[in-house]
Biopython code that builds the backbone (N, CA, C, O; Angstrom):
import numpy as np
from Bio.PDB.StructureBuilder import StructureBuilder

atoms = [
    (1, "UNK", "N", (107.002, 111.279, 85.364)),
    (1, "UNK", "CA", (108.009, 112.044, 84.822)),
    (1, "UNK", "C", (109.307, 111.807, 85.914)),
    (1, "UNK", "O", (109.152, 111.684, 87.129)),
    (2, "UNK", "N", (110.477, 111.773, 85.281)),
    (2, "UNK", "CA", (111.461, 111.245, 85.920)),
    (2, "UNK", "C", (111.859, 112.624, 87.000)),
    (2, "UNK", "O", (111.540, 113.795, 86.796)),
    (3, "UNK", "N", (112.565, 112.138, 88.064)),
    (3, "UNK", "CA", (113.061, 113.248, 89.135)),
    (3, "UNK", "C", (114.484, 113.772, 88.591)),
    (3, "UNK", "O", (115.520, 113.112, 88.657)),
    (4, "UNK", "N", (114.364, 115.133, 88.013)),
    (4, "UNK", "CA", (115.922, 115.442, 87.428)),
    (4, "UNK", "C", (117.006, 115.669, 88.440)),
    (4, "UNK", "O", (118.188, 115.554, 88.114)),
    (5, "UNK", "N", (116.640, 115.986, 89.657)),
    (5, "UNK", "CA", (117.686, 116.135, 90.591)),
    (5, "UNK", "C", (118.306, 114.635, 91.052)),
    (5, "UNK", "O", (119.473, 114.443, 91.394)),
    (6, "UNK", "N", (117.317, 113.692, 90.982)),
    (6, "UNK", "CA", (117.727, 112.469, 91.463)),
    (6, "UNK", "C", (118.758, 111.869, 90.401)),
    (6, "UNK", "O", (119.891, 111.448, 90.634)),
    (7, "UNK", "N", (118.060, 111.934, 89.131)),
    (7, "UNK", "CA", (118.977, 111.442, 87.908)),
    (7, "UNK", "C", (120.299, 111.998, 88.019)),
    (7, "UNK", "O", (121.290, 111.274, 87.922)),
    (8, "UNK", "N", (120.390, 113.425, 88.245)),
    (8, "UNK", "CA", (121.791, 113.870, 88.331)),
    (8, "UNK", "C", (122.556, 113.519, 89.204)),
    (8, "UNK", "O", (123.707, 113.128, 89.008)),
    (9, "UNK", "N", (121.954, 113.628, 90.367)),
    (9, "UNK", "CA", (122.858, 112.861, 91.396)),
    (9, "UNK", "C", (123.440, 111.289, 91.286)),
    (9, "UNK", "O", (124.545, 110.952, 91.712)),
    (10, "UNK", "N", (122.631, 110.536, 90.734)),
    (10, "UNK", "CA", (123.045, 109.164, 90.410)),
    (10, "UNK", "C", (123.985, 108.981, 89.377)),
    (10, "UNK", "O", (124.901, 108.159, 89.382)),
    (11, "UNK", "N", (123.654, 109.950, 88.319)),
    (11, "UNK", "CA", (124.525, 109.866, 87.271)),
    (11, "UNK", "C", (125.948, 110.297, 87.432)),
    (11, "UNK", "O", (126.888, 109.923, 86.731)),
    (12, "UNK", "N", (125.994, 111.165, 88.485)),
    (12, "UNK", "CA", (127.368, 111.727, 89.004)),
    (12, "UNK", "C", (128.114, 110.872, 89.864)),
    (12, "UNK", "O", (129.297, 111.070, 90.141)),
    (13, "UNK", "N", (127.275, 109.705, 90.384)),
    (13, "UNK", "CA", (127.922, 109.015, 91.197)),
    (13, "UNK", "C", (127.713, 109.422, 92.547)),
    (13, "UNK", "O", (128.291, 108.790, 93.431)),
    (14, "UNK", "N", (126.947, 110.415, 92.851)),
    (14, "UNK", "CA", (127.004, 110.877, 94.242)),
    (14, "UNK", "C", (125.950, 110.175, 94.951)),
    (14, "UNK", "O", (124.831, 110.686, 95.007)),
    (15, "UNK", "N", (126.232, 108.871, 95.589)),
    (15, "UNK", "CA", (125.444, 108.074, 96.299)),
    (15, "UNK", "C", (125.071, 108.650, 97.561)),
    (15, "UNK", "O", (123.904, 108.757, 97.938)),
    (16, "UNK", "N", (126.069, 109.015, 98.199)),
    (16, "UNK", "CA", (125.833, 109.782, 99.458)),
    (16, "UNK", "C", (124.903, 110.970, 99.602)),
    (16, "UNK", "O", (124.054, 111.101, 100.484)),
    (17, "UNK", "N", (125.188, 111.863, 98.568)),
    (17, "UNK", "CA", (124.008, 113.101, 98.244)),
    (17, "UNK", "C", (122.755, 112.552, 98.097)),
    (17, "UNK", "O", (121.855, 113.078, 98.751)),
    (18, "UNK", "N", (122.464, 111.538, 97.331)),
    (18, "UNK", "CA", (121.358, 111.151, 96.870)),
    (18, "UNK", "C", (120.915, 110.379, 98.071)),
    (18, "UNK", "O", (119.689, 110.486, 98.112)),
    (19, "UNK", "N", (121.298, 109.726, 98.964)),
    (19, "UNK", "CA", (120.835, 108.866, 99.895)),
    (19, "UNK", "C", (120.244, 110.083, 101.039)),
    (19, "UNK", "O", (119.145, 110.014, 101.589)),
    (20, "UNK", "N", (121.107, 111.028, 101.212)),
    (20, "UNK", "CA", (120.132, 112.320, 101.926)),
    (20, "UNK", "C", (119.154, 112.904, 101.566)),
    (20, "UNK", "O", (118.161, 113.305, 102.173)),
    (21, "UNK", "N", (119.603, 112.961, 100.078)),
    (21, "UNK", "CA", (118.321, 113.789, 99.596)),
    (21, "UNK", "C", (117.036, 112.782, 99.778)),
    (21, "UNK", "O", (116.011, 113.281, 100.244)),
    (22, "UNK", "N", (117.041, 111.393, 99.435)),
    (22, "UNK", "CA", (116.018, 110.635, 99.570)),
    (22, "UNK", "C", (115.483, 110.612, 101.025)),
    (22, "UNK", "O", (114.277, 110.678, 101.264)),
    (23, "UNK", "N", (116.480, 110.512, 102.030)),
    (23, "UNK", "CA", (115.872, 110.395, 103.560)),
    (23, "UNK", "C", (115.049, 111.740, 103.752)),
    (23, "UNK", "O", (113.983, 111.661, 104.362)),
    (24, "UNK", "N", (115.454, 112.909, 103.293)),
    (24, "UNK", "CA", (114.945, 114.064, 103.536)),
    (24, "UNK", "C", (113.356, 114.009, 102.726)),
    (24, "UNK", "O", (112.279, 114.361, 103.206)),
    (25, "UNK", "N", (113.554, 113.603, 101.733)),
    (25, "UNK", "CA", (112.231, 113.248, 101.032)),
    (25, "UNK", "C", (111.278, 112.713, 101.847)),
    (25, "UNK", "O", (110.238, 113.345, 102.031)),
    (26, "UNK", "N", (111.495, 111.429, 102.477)),
    (26, "UNK", "CA", (110.682, 110.561, 103.161)),
    (26, "UNK", "C", (110.208, 111.385, 104.507)),
    (26, "UNK", "O", (109.062, 111.240, 104.933)),
    (27, "UNK", "N", (111.044, 112.155, 105.075)),
    (27, "UNK", "CA", (110.766, 113.021, 106.140)),
    (27, "UNK", "C", (109.498, 113.940, 105.830)),
    (27, "UNK", "O", (108.554, 114.269, 106.548)),
    (28, "UNK", "N", (109.817, 114.240, 104.485)),
    (28, "UNK", "CA", (108.477, 115.159, 104.097)),
    (28, "UNK", "C", (107.281, 114.402, 103.470)),
    (28, "UNK", "O", (106.522, 114.952, 102.672)),
    (29, "UNK", "N", (107.176, 113.384, 103.782)),
    (29, "UNK", "CA", (105.989, 112.547, 103.398)),
    (29, "UNK", "C", (106.068, 111.930, 101.970)),
    (29, "UNK", "O", (105.189, 111.155, 101.592)),
    (30, "UNK", "N", (107.345, 112.345, 101.010)),
    (30, "UNK", "CA", (107.402, 111.706, 99.722)),
    (30, "UNK", "C", (107.999, 110.500, 99.623)),
    (30, "UNK", "O", (109.167, 110.435, 100.008)),
    (31, "UNK", "N", (107.383, 109.348, 99.121)),
    (31, "UNK", "CA", (108.303, 108.138, 99.196)),
    (31, "UNK", "C", (108.823, 107.664, 97.907)),
    (31, "UNK", "O", (109.954, 107.180, 97.951)),
    (32, "UNK", "N", (108.100, 107.711, 96.509)),
    (32, "UNK", "CA", (108.736, 107.210, 95.243)),
    (32, "UNK", "C", (109.635, 108.152, 94.665)),
    (32, "UNK", "O", (109.299, 109.330, 94.548)),
    (33, "UNK", "N", (110.619, 107.785, 94.335)),
    (33, "UNK", "CA", (111.335, 108.605, 93.169)),
    (33, "UNK", "C", (110.973, 108.136, 92.005)),
    (33, "UNK", "O", (110.777, 106.921, 92.011)),
    (34, "UNK", "N", (110.810, 108.684, 90.983)),
    (34, "UNK", "CA", (110.249, 108.533, 89.666)),
    (34, "UNK", "C", (111.558, 108.512, 88.701)),
    (34, "UNK", "O", (112.160, 109.525, 88.344)),
    (35, "UNK", "N", (111.866, 107.276, 88.370)),
    (35, "UNK", "CA", (113.089, 107.005, 87.158)),
    (35, "UNK", "C", (112.746, 105.911, 86.276)),
    (35, "UNK", "O", (113.491, 104.987, 85.952)),
    (36, "UNK", "N", (111.319, 106.137, 85.848)),
    (36, "UNK", "CA", (110.735, 105.122, 84.893)),
    (36, "UNK", "C", (111.647, 105.589, 83.761)),
    (36, "UNK", "O", (112.184, 106.694, 83.672)),
    (37, "UNK", "N", (111.732, 104.572, 82.917)),
    (37, "UNK", "CA", (112.644, 104.554, 81.517)),
    (37, "UNK", "C", (113.636, 105.561, 81.305)),
    (37, "UNK", "O", (113.764, 106.221, 80.274)),
    (38, "UNK", "N", (114.311, 105.638, 82.315)),
    (38, "UNK", "CA", (115.753, 106.493, 82.374)),
    (38, "UNK", "C", (117.021, 105.275, 82.221)),
    (38, "UNK", "O", (116.987, 104.072, 82.481)),
    (39, "UNK", "N", (117.979, 106.025, 81.758)),
    (39, "UNK", "CA", (119.133, 105.153, 81.466)),
    (39, "UNK", "C", (120.345, 105.226, 82.418)),
    (39, "UNK", "O", (121.185, 106.117, 82.295)),
    (40, "UNK", "N", (120.408, 104.456, 83.187)),
    (40, "UNK", "CA", (121.427, 104.421, 84.430)),
    (40, "UNK", "C", (122.457, 102.945, 84.162)),
    (40, "UNK", "O", (122.887, 102.159, 85.006)),
    (41, "UNK", "N", (122.600, 102.947, 82.985)),
    (41, "UNK", "CA", (123.242, 101.722, 82.669)),
    (41, "UNK", "C", (125.098, 102.088, 82.953)),
    (41, "UNK", "O", (125.764, 103.113, 82.808)),
    (42, "UNK", "N", (125.425, 100.730, 83.396)),
    (42, "UNK", "CA", (126.686, 100.693, 84.133)),
    (42, "UNK", "C", (127.258, 101.498, 85.221)),
    (42, "UNK", "O", (128.480, 101.567, 85.353)),
    (43, "UNK", "N", (126.343, 102.193, 86.110)),
    (43, "UNK", "CA", (126.732, 103.179, 87.054)),
    (43, "UNK", "C", (126.834, 102.311, 88.223)),
    (43, "UNK", "O", (126.150, 101.318, 88.470)),
    (44, "UNK", "N", (127.963, 102.919, 89.037)),
    (44, "UNK", "CA", (128.161, 102.260, 90.390)),
    (44, "UNK", "C", (127.465, 103.092, 91.517)),
    (44, "UNK", "O", (127.705, 104.240, 91.890)),
    (45, "UNK", "N", (126.438, 102.095, 91.998)),
    (45, "UNK", "CA", (125.453, 102.711, 92.723)),
    (45, "UNK", "C", (125.272, 102.035, 94.138)),
    (45, "UNK", "O", (124.234, 102.066, 94.798)),
    (46, "UNK", "N", (126.614, 101.338, 94.541)),
    (46, "UNK", "CA", (126.714, 100.899, 95.645)),
    (46, "UNK", "C", (126.125, 101.301, 96.862)),
    (46, "UNK", "O", (126.460, 102.417, 97.258)),
    (47, "UNK", "N", (125.249, 100.597, 97.620)),
    (47, "UNK", "CA", (124.725, 101.167, 98.950)),
    (47, "UNK", "C", (123.587, 102.274, 98.559)),
    (47, "UNK", "O", (123.235, 103.048, 99.449)),
    (48, "UNK", "N", (123.037, 102.372, 97.347)),
    (48, "UNK", "CA", (122.136, 103.392, 97.162)),
    (48, "UNK", "C", (120.738, 103.091, 97.858)),
    (48, "UNK", "O", (120.287, 101.973, 98.104)),
    (49, "UNK", "N", (120.192, 104.226, 98.103)),
    (49, "UNK", "CA", (118.539, 103.648, 98.958)),
    (49, "UNK", "C", (117.612, 104.178, 97.838)),
    (49, "UNK", "O", (117.261, 105.348, 97.687)),
    (50, "UNK", "N", (117.221, 102.920, 96.945)),
    (50, "UNK", "CA", (116.209, 103.141, 96.231)),
    (50, "UNK", "C", (114.865, 102.442, 96.565)),
    (50, "UNK", "O", (114.123, 101.828, 95.799)),
    (51, "UNK", "N", (114.717, 102.707, 98.020)),
    (51, "UNK", "CA", (113.332, 102.089, 98.522)),
    (51, "UNK", "C", (112.076, 102.858, 97.608)),
    (51, "UNK", "O", (112.186, 104.064, 97.387)),
    (52, "UNK", "N", (111.096, 102.231, 97.185)),
    (52, "UNK", "CA", (109.785, 102.498, 96.546)),
    (52, "UNK", "C", (110.042, 103.111, 95.395)),
    (52, "UNK", "O", (109.181, 103.796, 94.843)),
    (53, "UNK", "N", (111.232, 102.942, 94.903)),
    (53, "UNK", "CA", (111.364, 103.814, 93.741)),
    (53, "UNK", "C", (110.918, 103.336, 92.534)),
    (53, "UNK", "O", (110.938, 102.121, 92.339)),
    (54, "UNK", "N", (110.473, 104.178, 91.596)),
    (54, "UNK", "CA", (109.845, 103.292, 90.163)),
    (54, "UNK", "C", (110.935, 103.298, 89.041)),
    (54, "UNK", "O", (111.285, 104.351, 88.508)),
    (55, "UNK", "N", (111.264, 102.533, 88.830)),
    (55, "UNK", "CA", (112.564, 102.184, 87.310)),
    (55, "UNK", "C", (111.914, 101.076, 86.463)),
    (55, "UNK", "O", (112.481, 100.058, 86.065)),
    (56, "UNK", "N", (110.579, 101.449, 86.240)),
    (56, "UNK", "CA", (109.906, 100.731, 85.393)),
    (56, "UNK", "C", (110.411, 100.923, 83.996)),
    (56, "UNK", "O", (110.329, 102.069, 83.554)),
    (57, "UNK", "N", (110.946, 99.947, 83.190)),
    (57, "UNK", "CA", (111.391, 100.296, 81.871)),
    (57, "UNK", "C", (112.932, 100.530, 81.858)),
    (57, "UNK", "O", (113.615, 100.376, 80.846)),
    (58, "UNK", "N", (113.457, 100.942, 83.159)),
    (58, "UNK", "CA", (115.005, 101.811, 83.133)),
    (58, "UNK", "C", (115.753, 100.634, 82.590)),
    (58, "UNK", "O", (115.371, 99.467, 82.514)),
    (59, "UNK", "N", (116.968, 101.200, 82.204)),
    (59, "UNK", "CA", (118.226, 100.685, 81.691)),
    (59, "UNK", "C", (119.089, 100.786, 82.695)),
    (59, "UNK", "O", (119.641, 101.839, 83.017)),
    (60, "UNK", "N", (119.271, 99.555, 83.310)),
    (60, "UNK", "CA", (120.450, 99.511, 84.660)),
    (60, "UNK", "C", (121.392, 98.661, 83.992)),
    (60, "UNK", "O", (122.407, 98.515, 84.673)),
    (61, "UNK", "N", (121.412, 98.050, 82.903)),
    (61, "UNK", "CA", (122.334, 97.049, 82.425)),
    (61, "UNK", "C", (123.934, 97.503, 82.764)),
    (61, "UNK", "O", (124.524, 98.528, 82.422)),
    (62, "UNK", "N", (124.433, 96.295, 83.607)),
    (62, "UNK", "CA", (125.950, 96.326, 83.963)),
    (62, "UNK", "C", (125.899, 97.438, 85.066)),
    (62, "UNK", "O", (126.987, 97.939, 85.348)),
    (63, "UNK", "N", (124.879, 97.860, 85.678)),
    (63, "UNK", "CA", (124.872, 98.661, 87.003)),
    (63, "UNK", "C", (125.269, 97.734, 88.204)),
    (63, "UNK", "O", (124.847, 96.582, 88.304)),
    (64, "UNK", "N", (126.189, 98.380, 89.191)),
    (64, "UNK", "CA", (126.597, 98.047, 90.192)),
    (64, "UNK", "C", (125.448, 98.494, 91.346)),
    (64, "UNK", "O", (125.320, 99.688, 91.617)),
    (65, "UNK", "N", (124.664, 97.525, 91.975)),
    (65, "UNK", "CA", (124.092, 98.039, 92.848)),
    (65, "UNK", "C", (124.118, 97.016, 94.187)),
    (65, "UNK", "O", (123.111, 96.778, 94.855)),
    (66, "UNK", "N", (125.122, 96.594, 94.390)),
    (66, "UNK", "CA", (125.830, 95.696, 95.809)),
    (66, "UNK", "C", (125.352, 96.722, 96.729)),
    (66, "UNK", "O", (125.462, 97.936, 96.558)),
    (67, "UNK", "N", (124.765, 96.080, 97.806)),
    (67, "UNK", "CA", (124.404, 96.478, 99.113)),
    (67, "UNK", "C", (122.994, 97.532, 99.036)),
    (67, "UNK", "O", (122.469, 98.018, 100.038)),
    (68, "UNK", "N", (122.570, 97.733, 97.756)),
    (68, "UNK", "CA", (121.331, 98.633, 97.509)),
    (68, "UNK", "C", (120.310, 98.372, 98.474)),
    (68, "UNK", "O", (120.299, 97.198, 98.844)),
    (69, "UNK", "N", (119.416, 99.142, 99.013)),
    (69, "UNK", "CA", (118.275, 99.123, 99.607)),
    (69, "UNK", "C", (117.060, 99.182, 98.463)),
    (69, "UNK", "O", (116.582, 100.304, 98.295)),
    (70, "UNK", "N", (116.589, 98.255, 97.776)),
    (70, "UNK", "CA", (115.441, 98.518, 96.890)),
    (70, "UNK", "C", (114.185, 97.680, 97.228)),
    (70, "UNK", "O", (113.501, 97.003, 96.459)),
    (71, "UNK", "N", (114.050, 97.867, 98.467)),
    (71, "UNK", "CA", (112.696, 97.207, 99.034)),
    (71, "UNK", "C", (111.574, 97.978, 98.248)),
    (71, "UNK", "O", (111.579, 99.202, 98.121)),
    (72, "UNK", "N", (110.537, 97.079, 97.693)),
    (72, "UNK", "CA", (109.405, 97.557, 97.096)),
    (72, "UNK", "C", (109.450, 98.289, 95.821)),
    (72, "UNK", "O", (108.429, 98.775, 95.336)),
    (73, "UNK", "N", (110.709, 98.389, 95.216)),
    (73, "UNK", "CA", (111.190, 98.874, 94.173)),
    (73, "UNK", "C", (110.320, 98.088, 92.828)),
    (73, "UNK", "O", (110.065, 96.890, 92.701)),
    (74, "UNK", "N", (109.976, 99.268, 91.883)),
    (74, "UNK", "CA", (109.119, 98.905, 90.887)),
    (74, "UNK", "C", (110.136, 98.968, 89.613)),
    (74, "UNK", "O", (110.578, 100.031, 89.178)),
    (75, "UNK", "N", (110.454, 97.659, 89.065)),
    (75, "UNK", "CA", (111.452, 97.376, 88.199)),
    (75, "UNK", "C", (110.761, 96.676, 87.057)),
    (75, "UNK", "O", (111.482, 95.884, 86.450)),
    (76, "UNK", "N", (109.633, 96.785, 86.672)),
    (76, "UNK", "CA", (108.943, 96.135, 85.662)),
    (76, "UNK", "C", (109.341, 96.522, 84.260)),
    (76, "UNK", "O", (109.266, 97.697, 83.902)),
    (77, "UNK", "N", (109.787, 95.508, 83.409)),
    (77, "UNK", "CA", (110.351, 95.706, 82.072)),
    (77, "UNK", "C", (111.488, 96.097, 82.276)),
    (77, "UNK", "O", (112.054, 96.158, 81.184)),
    (78, "UNK", "N", (112.255, 96.451, 83.210)),
    (78, "UNK", "CA", (113.548, 96.993, 83.263)),
    (78, "UNK", "C", (114.547, 96.349, 82.668)),
    (78, "UNK", "O", (114.384, 95.156, 82.410)),
    (79, "UNK", "N", (115.721, 96.969, 82.346)),
    (79, "UNK", "CA", (116.871, 95.757, 81.714)),
    (79, "UNK", "C", (117.887, 95.821, 82.930)),
    (79, "UNK", "O", (118.476, 96.840, 83.292)),
    (80, "UNK", "N", (117.986, 94.645, 83.461)),
    (80, "UNK", "CA", (118.916, 94.187, 84.530)),
    (80, "UNK", "C", (119.786, 93.279, 84.357)),
    (80, "UNK", "O", (120.369, 92.680, 85.261)),
    (81, "UNK", "N", (119.955, 93.091, 82.980)),
    (81, "UNK", "CA", (121.152, 92.136, 82.479)),
    (81, "UNK", "C", (122.401, 92.506, 82.848)),
    (81, "UNK", "O", (122.883, 93.595, 82.536)),
    (82, "UNK", "N", (123.062, 91.539, 83.602)),
    (82, "UNK", "CA", (124.547, 91.559, 84.404)),
    (82, "UNK", "C", (124.457, 92.666, 85.253)),
    (82, "UNK", "O", (125.418, 93.429, 85.154)),
    (83, "UNK", "N", (123.396, 93.058, 86.243)),
    (83, "UNK", "CA", (123.345, 93.865, 87.137)),
    (83, "UNK", "C", (124.234, 93.099, 88.344)),
    (83, "UNK", "O", (124.313, 91.871, 88.324)),
    (84, "UNK", "N", (124.735, 93.692, 89.137)),
    (84, "UNK", "CA", (125.280, 93.291, 90.281)),
    (84, "UNK", "C", (124.270, 93.607, 91.715)),
    (84, "UNK", "O", (124.145, 94.774, 92.085)),
    (85, "UNK", "N", (123.636, 92.578, 92.405)),
    (85, "UNK", "CA", (122.850, 92.773, 93.532)),
    (85, "UNK", "C", (123.341, 92.255, 94.659)),
    (85, "UNK", "O", (122.605, 92.096, 95.633)),
    (86, "UNK", "N", (124.690, 91.913, 94.684)),
    (86, "UNK", "CA", (125.015, 91.142, 95.943)),
    (86, "UNK", "C", (124.843, 91.898, 97.095)),
    (86, "UNK", "O", (125.434, 92.948, 97.346)),
    (87, "UNK", "N", (123.964, 91.303, 97.835)),
    (87, "UNK", "CA", (123.988, 91.664, 99.225)),
    (87, "UNK", "C", (122.893, 92.725, 99.354)),
    (87, "UNK", "O", (122.806, 93.339, 100.417)),
    (88, "UNK", "N", (121.922, 93.026, 98.194)),
    (88, "UNK", "CA", (120.959, 94.131, 98.163)),
    (88, "UNK", "C", (119.988, 93.592, 98.672)),
    (88, "UNK", "O", (119.887, 92.365, 98.679)),
    (89, "UNK", "N", (119.060, 94.401, 99.211)),
    (89, "UNK", "CA", (117.600, 94.158, 99.541)),
    (89, "UNK", "C", (116.435, 94.547, 98.733)),
    (89, "UNK", "O", (115.967, 95.682, 98.648)),
    (90, "UNK", "N", (115.974, 93.364, 98.085)),
    (90, "UNK", "CA", (115.067, 93.581, 97.033)),
    (90, "UNK", "C", (113.569, 92.982, 97.448)),
    (90, "UNK", "O", (112.738, 92.624, 96.613)),
    (91, "UNK", "N", (113.390, 92.942, 98.789)),
    (91, "UNK", "CA", (112.437, 92.471, 99.286)),
    (91, "UNK", "C", (111.281, 93.298, 98.864)),
    (91, "UNK", "O", (111.356, 94.521, 98.988)),
    (92, "UNK", "N", (110.164, 92.710, 98.351)),
    (92, "UNK", "CA", (108.870, 92.975, 97.507)),
    (92, "UNK", "C", (108.835, 93.812, 96.514)),
    (92, "UNK", "O", (107.918, 94.580, 96.223)),
    (93, "UNK", "N", (110.220, 93.608, 95.790)),
    (93, "UNK", "CA", (110.245, 94.234, 94.720)),
    (93, "UNK", "C", (109.472, 93.841, 93.312)),
    (93, "UNK", "O", (109.146, 92.657, 93.220)),
    (94, "UNK", "N", (109.251, 94.428, 92.565)),
    (94, "UNK", "CA", (108.483, 94.155, 91.305)),
    (94, "UNK", "C", (109.394, 93.905, 90.015)),
    (94, "UNK", "O", (109.731, 94.871, 89.331)),
    (95, "UNK", "N", (109.669, 93.007, 89.786)),
    (95, "UNK", "CA", (110.647, 92.413, 88.430)),
    (95, "UNK", "C", (109.846, 91.927, 87.334)),
    (95, "UNK", "O", (110.433, 91.411, 86.383)),
    (96, "UNK", "N", (108.568, 92.020, 87.331)),
    (96, "UNK", "CA", (107.852, 91.307, 86.318)),
    (96, "UNK", "C", (108.241, 91.756, 84.907)),
    (96, "UNK", "O", (108.204, 92.958, 84.645)),
    (97, "UNK", "N", (108.541, 91.035, 84.162)),
    (97, "UNK", "CA", (108.932, 90.937, 82.706)),
    (97, "UNK", "C", (110.179, 91.874, 82.752)),
    (97, "UNK", "O", (110.235, 92.722, 81.862)),
    (98, "UNK", "N", (111.046, 91.839, 83.543)),
    (98, "UNK", "CA", (112.325, 92.656, 83.521)),
    (98, "UNK", "C", (113.438, 91.608, 83.052)),
    (98, "UNK", "O", (113.263, 90.452, 83.438)),
    (99, "UNK", "N", (114.442, 91.845, 82.349)),
    (99, "UNK", "CA", (115.293, 91.113, 81.608)),
    (99, "UNK", "C", (116.453, 90.838, 82.716)),
    (99, "UNK", "O", (117.129, 91.806, 83.062)),
    (100, "UNK", "N", (116.693, 89.667, 83.243)),
    (100, "UNK", "CA", (117.834, 89.533, 84.432)),
    (100, "UNK", "C", (118.893, 88.553, 84.018)),
    (100, "UNK", "O", (119.515, 87.944, 84.889)),
    (101, "UNK", "N", (119.114, 88.378, 82.850)),
    (101, "UNK", "CA", (120.182, 87.445, 82.192)),
    (101, "UNK", "C", (121.390, 87.895, 82.694)),
    (101, "UNK", "O", (121.733, 89.029, 82.359)),
    (102, "UNK", "N", (122.231, 87.146, 83.548)),
    (102, "UNK", "CA", (123.698, 87.185, 83.869)),
    (102, "UNK", "C", (123.495, 88.003, 85.120)),
    (102, "UNK", "O", (124.556, 88.141, 85.729)),
    (103, "UNK", "N", (122.342, 88.657, 85.761)),
    (103, "UNK", "CA", (122.347, 89.102, 86.847)),
    (103, "UNK", "C", (123.017, 88.625, 88.152)),
    (103, "UNK", "O", (123.015, 87.399, 88.268)),
    (104, "UNK", "N", (123.515, 89.224, 89.032)),
    (104, "UNK", "CA", (124.234, 88.549, 90.337)),
    (104, "UNK", "C", (123.399, 88.767, 91.551)),
    (104, "UNK", "O", (123.473, 89.860, 92.114)),
    (105, "UNK", "N", (122.453, 87.650, 92.102)),
    (105, "UNK", "CA", (121.865, 88.090, 93.096)),
    (105, "UNK", "C", (122.476, 87.381, 94.496)),
    (105, "UNK", "O", (121.743, 87.172, 95.463)),
    (106, "UNK", "N", (123.636, 87.101, 94.490)),
    (106, "UNK", "CA", (124.263, 86.662, 95.461)),
    (106, "UNK", "C", (124.285, 87.248, 96.778)),
    (106, "UNK", "O", (124.787, 88.361, 96.934)),
    (107, "UNK", "N", (123.760, 86.567, 97.793)),
    (107, "UNK", "CA", (123.365, 87.113, 99.181)),
    (107, "UNK", "C", (122.252, 88.323, 99.329)),
    (107, "UNK", "O", (122.118, 89.064, 100.303)),
    (108, "UNK", "N", (121.555, 88.324, 98.207)),
    (108, "UNK", "CA", (120.523, 89.622, 98.213)),
    (108, "UNK", "C", (119.247, 88.838, 98.908)),
    (108, "UNK", "O", (118.986, 87.635, 98.889)),
    (109, "UNK", "N", (118.684, 89.717, 99.405)),
    (109, "UNK", "CA", (117.460, 89.465, 100.032)),
    (109, "UNK", "C", (116.054, 89.654, 99.097)),
    (109, "UNK", "O", (115.570, 90.738, 98.771)),
    (110, "UNK", "N", (115.621, 88.543, 98.815)),
    (110, "UNK", "CA", (114.593, 88.412, 97.709)),
    (110, "UNK", "C", (113.136, 87.979, 98.230)),
    (110, "UNK", "O", (112.341, 87.521, 97.410)),
    (111, "UNK", "N", (112.794, 88.108, 99.498)),
    (111, "UNK", "CA", (111.536, 87.777, 100.271)),
    (111, "UNK", "C", (110.825, 88.737, 99.254)),
    (111, "UNK", "O", (111.173, 89.841, 98.834)),
    (112, "UNK", "N", (109.537, 87.843, 98.945)),
    (112, "UNK", "CA", (108.399, 88.544, 98.218)),
    (112, "UNK", "C", (108.659, 89.250, 96.941)),
    (112, "UNK", "O", (107.772, 89.997, 96.528)),
    (113, "UNK", "N", (109.637, 89.131, 96.331)),
    (113, "UNK", "CA", (110.084, 89.822, 94.790)),
    (113, "UNK", "C", (109.203, 88.881, 93.912)),
    (113, "UNK", "O", (109.191, 87.651, 93.846)),
    (114, "UNK", "N", (108.460, 89.839, 93.248)),
    (114, "UNK", "CA", (107.677, 89.329, 92.180)),
    (114, "UNK", "C", (108.476, 89.336, 90.667)),
    (114, "UNK", "O", (109.172, 90.265, 90.258)),
    (115, "UNK", "N", (108.244, 88.283, 90.069)),
    (115, "UNK", "CA", (108.769, 88.222, 88.609)),
    (115, "UNK", "C", (110.378, 87.572, 88.283)),
    (115, "UNK", "O", (111.067, 87.648, 87.266)),
    (116, "UNK", "N", (110.647, 86.877, 89.686)),
    (116, "UNK", "CA", (112.008, 86.136, 89.443)),
    (116, "UNK", "C", (111.688, 84.604, 89.357)),
    (116, "UNK", "O", (112.596, 83.793, 89.168)),
]
sb = StructureBuilder()
sb.init_structure("model")
sb.init_model(0)
sb.init_chain("A")
sb.init_seg("    ")
for serial, (resi, resn, name, xyz) in enumerate(atoms, 1):
    if name == "N":
        sb.init_residue(resn, " ", resi, " ")
    sb.init_atom(name, np.array(xyz, "f"), 0.0, 1.0, " ", f" {name:<3s}", serial, name[0])
structure = sb.get_structure()
């Protein structure tokens, strides 16, 4: 089930608030944020911390994830068409069966990415 608080912050563009919230969750021992199958299309989420996030089946088409930390994120079957990943860290991410046409991976860290 998607985390409603996380979804609300991301959709409103409150990246700083989301990052603080995610950091606090990690301190409490909770790693993954569940955003499976959510519509995040076209959002500006530069520098967002989505480490270990579950984004399987999510619609991220046209989203700006420049500089995002997406280490070990699960993006299976996600719509990543035209997503900007410039300078993002996708190390260890799972992109199997994701739609990546037109995605910009310029200067992105892609070590251990599955499905590209």
